[in-house]
N, C-alpha and C positions, 0 to 999 in steps of 0.2 A: 281636094277630094270630096267631092259631094255625098251627101246620106246615102242616095242609093247606091253607088257603086262601093261604099263601105260595106253596105249590107248584101253585096253580092260577092266581096271579096270573103266577107267572113262565112255567108253561104258555100263558098267554092271551098273553101279549108274545112269546112266540116263535111261536106260531101267526099272530100278526096282523103280526110283521115280517120273518117269511121265515127261510131259512136261515142268511143271515148273523148273524142275532141269537144262533141257537144257536153258530156259530163264535166272536163276541164273549163269551159267555156261558163258552164252554169256555177260551177264552184268559185270561180273568179268574180262572177257578177256577185254572187254572194259576199264573198270577200271584200269587194269595193264597196258594197253596199253598207258593210259595217263600218269600213273604214270611214267612208263620208258621214256615217252617224256618230262616229266618235270624234271627228272633226266639227262637227255642231256642235256636240255634247261638251268638248274641251273649251270652246271659244263662246259659247251663249250660256249653257246650265251651269258647267262649274264655277264660274265666278258667283252665280246666286247662290248655289250650295256651300261655298266657303263663306259667303257674307253672313247666310243665315246661321251656319255653325259657329262662327265670330260671335255674332251677335247673341246667340245662345248662351255661351261662353261669358261673354262681358256681362250679359244680364243676371248671372249668379253673384251673390255676396262671395259665398265661401270657394275660395280656388283652391285651399291647400289639405283638406281634409281627404281621406281614403275614398269618399264616396264622390267628392268632387274630382279626383284623379279618373274615377272610373267613368264617369260620365264624359271626361275630357277625352279619353281613349275612345267611348262610344261615337263622339263626333265625328273625332279622326278616321274611324274605322268606316261609318256610315259614308263619307266622302269618298275614302278609298274603295270600298266595295262599289259605289256608283261608277267609279272611274273606270275599274278592272272590269266591268262585268261581261264585256263581248271578248276579253283577252281570250280564253280557252279555244273559241270558236275559231278567232283569227289565227290563233298560233298551231290550230289542227288543218286549216284549209291552205295554208302557205306551203307546207311539205305535202301535202295530199294531191296537189296539183301535178308535181313532177311523179309522183309514184303511179297516177292515173296516166300519166304519159308514158311511163314505163311499161304498164301492164298493155296499153295501145301497141307499143312497139313491138314486144312479145307476140302479142297477138297476130299484128301484121306479118311478122316473121315467118311465123307458124303458117299464114295464108300461105306464103310465098314458098315455103318448104312442100305444104300440102300439094299445091299446083305444080311445082316440080317433080313429086312422086308421083302424082296422076300423070302427066305427058311422058313421063321418063326421060326428060332431058332438061337440062338448065340453059334455057332462051332469056340471054340477056336483056332483051325490052321486058319480059314478064317479071324478071327479078328486079330490075330497075324501078319498074311502077311500084313493085310490093315493097322494097326498100323505102321509095320515096313515100309512101302512103305511113308505113311505120315512122319514119322520122319527123313527118309532121305530128304526131301525136306528142314525141318527145320536145319537140320545139315550141309547141302548143304550152305543155306541161311547164317548161321552165320559164316560157315568158311570163306566163300568169303568177306563178312562185316569184319570181325576181321582183316583179312588179308589187308585192306584198312585203317584202323584207323590210323594206326601210320604214313603212308605217307601223308594222309590228313593233319593231326597235324603237321608232320615236314614243309611240303611245306608251310603252312599258317605261321607259326612262322618265317620261314627263309625269306620269302617275307616281311613279315615286319622287320626284321632285316636287311633286305638288303636295304629296303627303308629307314629306318634310317641310315645306314652306306652313302648312297648316300647322302643323305641330309645333313650330316656331311661334306661329299667331297666336294660339292657345297657350299663352305663359301663366305659370303659376303665380 
């Protein structure tokens, strides 16, 4: 599939699904931009931060006093904070997409019922078109949300594991 047909397909999906599909796509783009940024962070920036924290800890002569323990905790906390900085946004965007899809579905169904009330009859073709438009919102919201579930879980568990590993490296 070439790039042009991809854009045509996305444009058709947005035009058939209404404004909520566009909002779902935008939330998906933001979510995946953050996910890609986190991949870059974990594979290129995090090793440097861990090395710097380890060097700072090893450079200290005192490792047993209360002050040294607080410095150790601060070093671990700084690295952990850098790892988890984008988590709240990702954890909001994953469930936001199906909720936007649900709002789009309800909106589409209301349009179907409005058109039925105005015409005074339930034309099967009109109803099928409206239901199709409504379901596009649901499908798009679920697809975006499902695509973000694994990365959010991966980064959460990786941050926990890396924090534990750093805690082990900075021994007393």
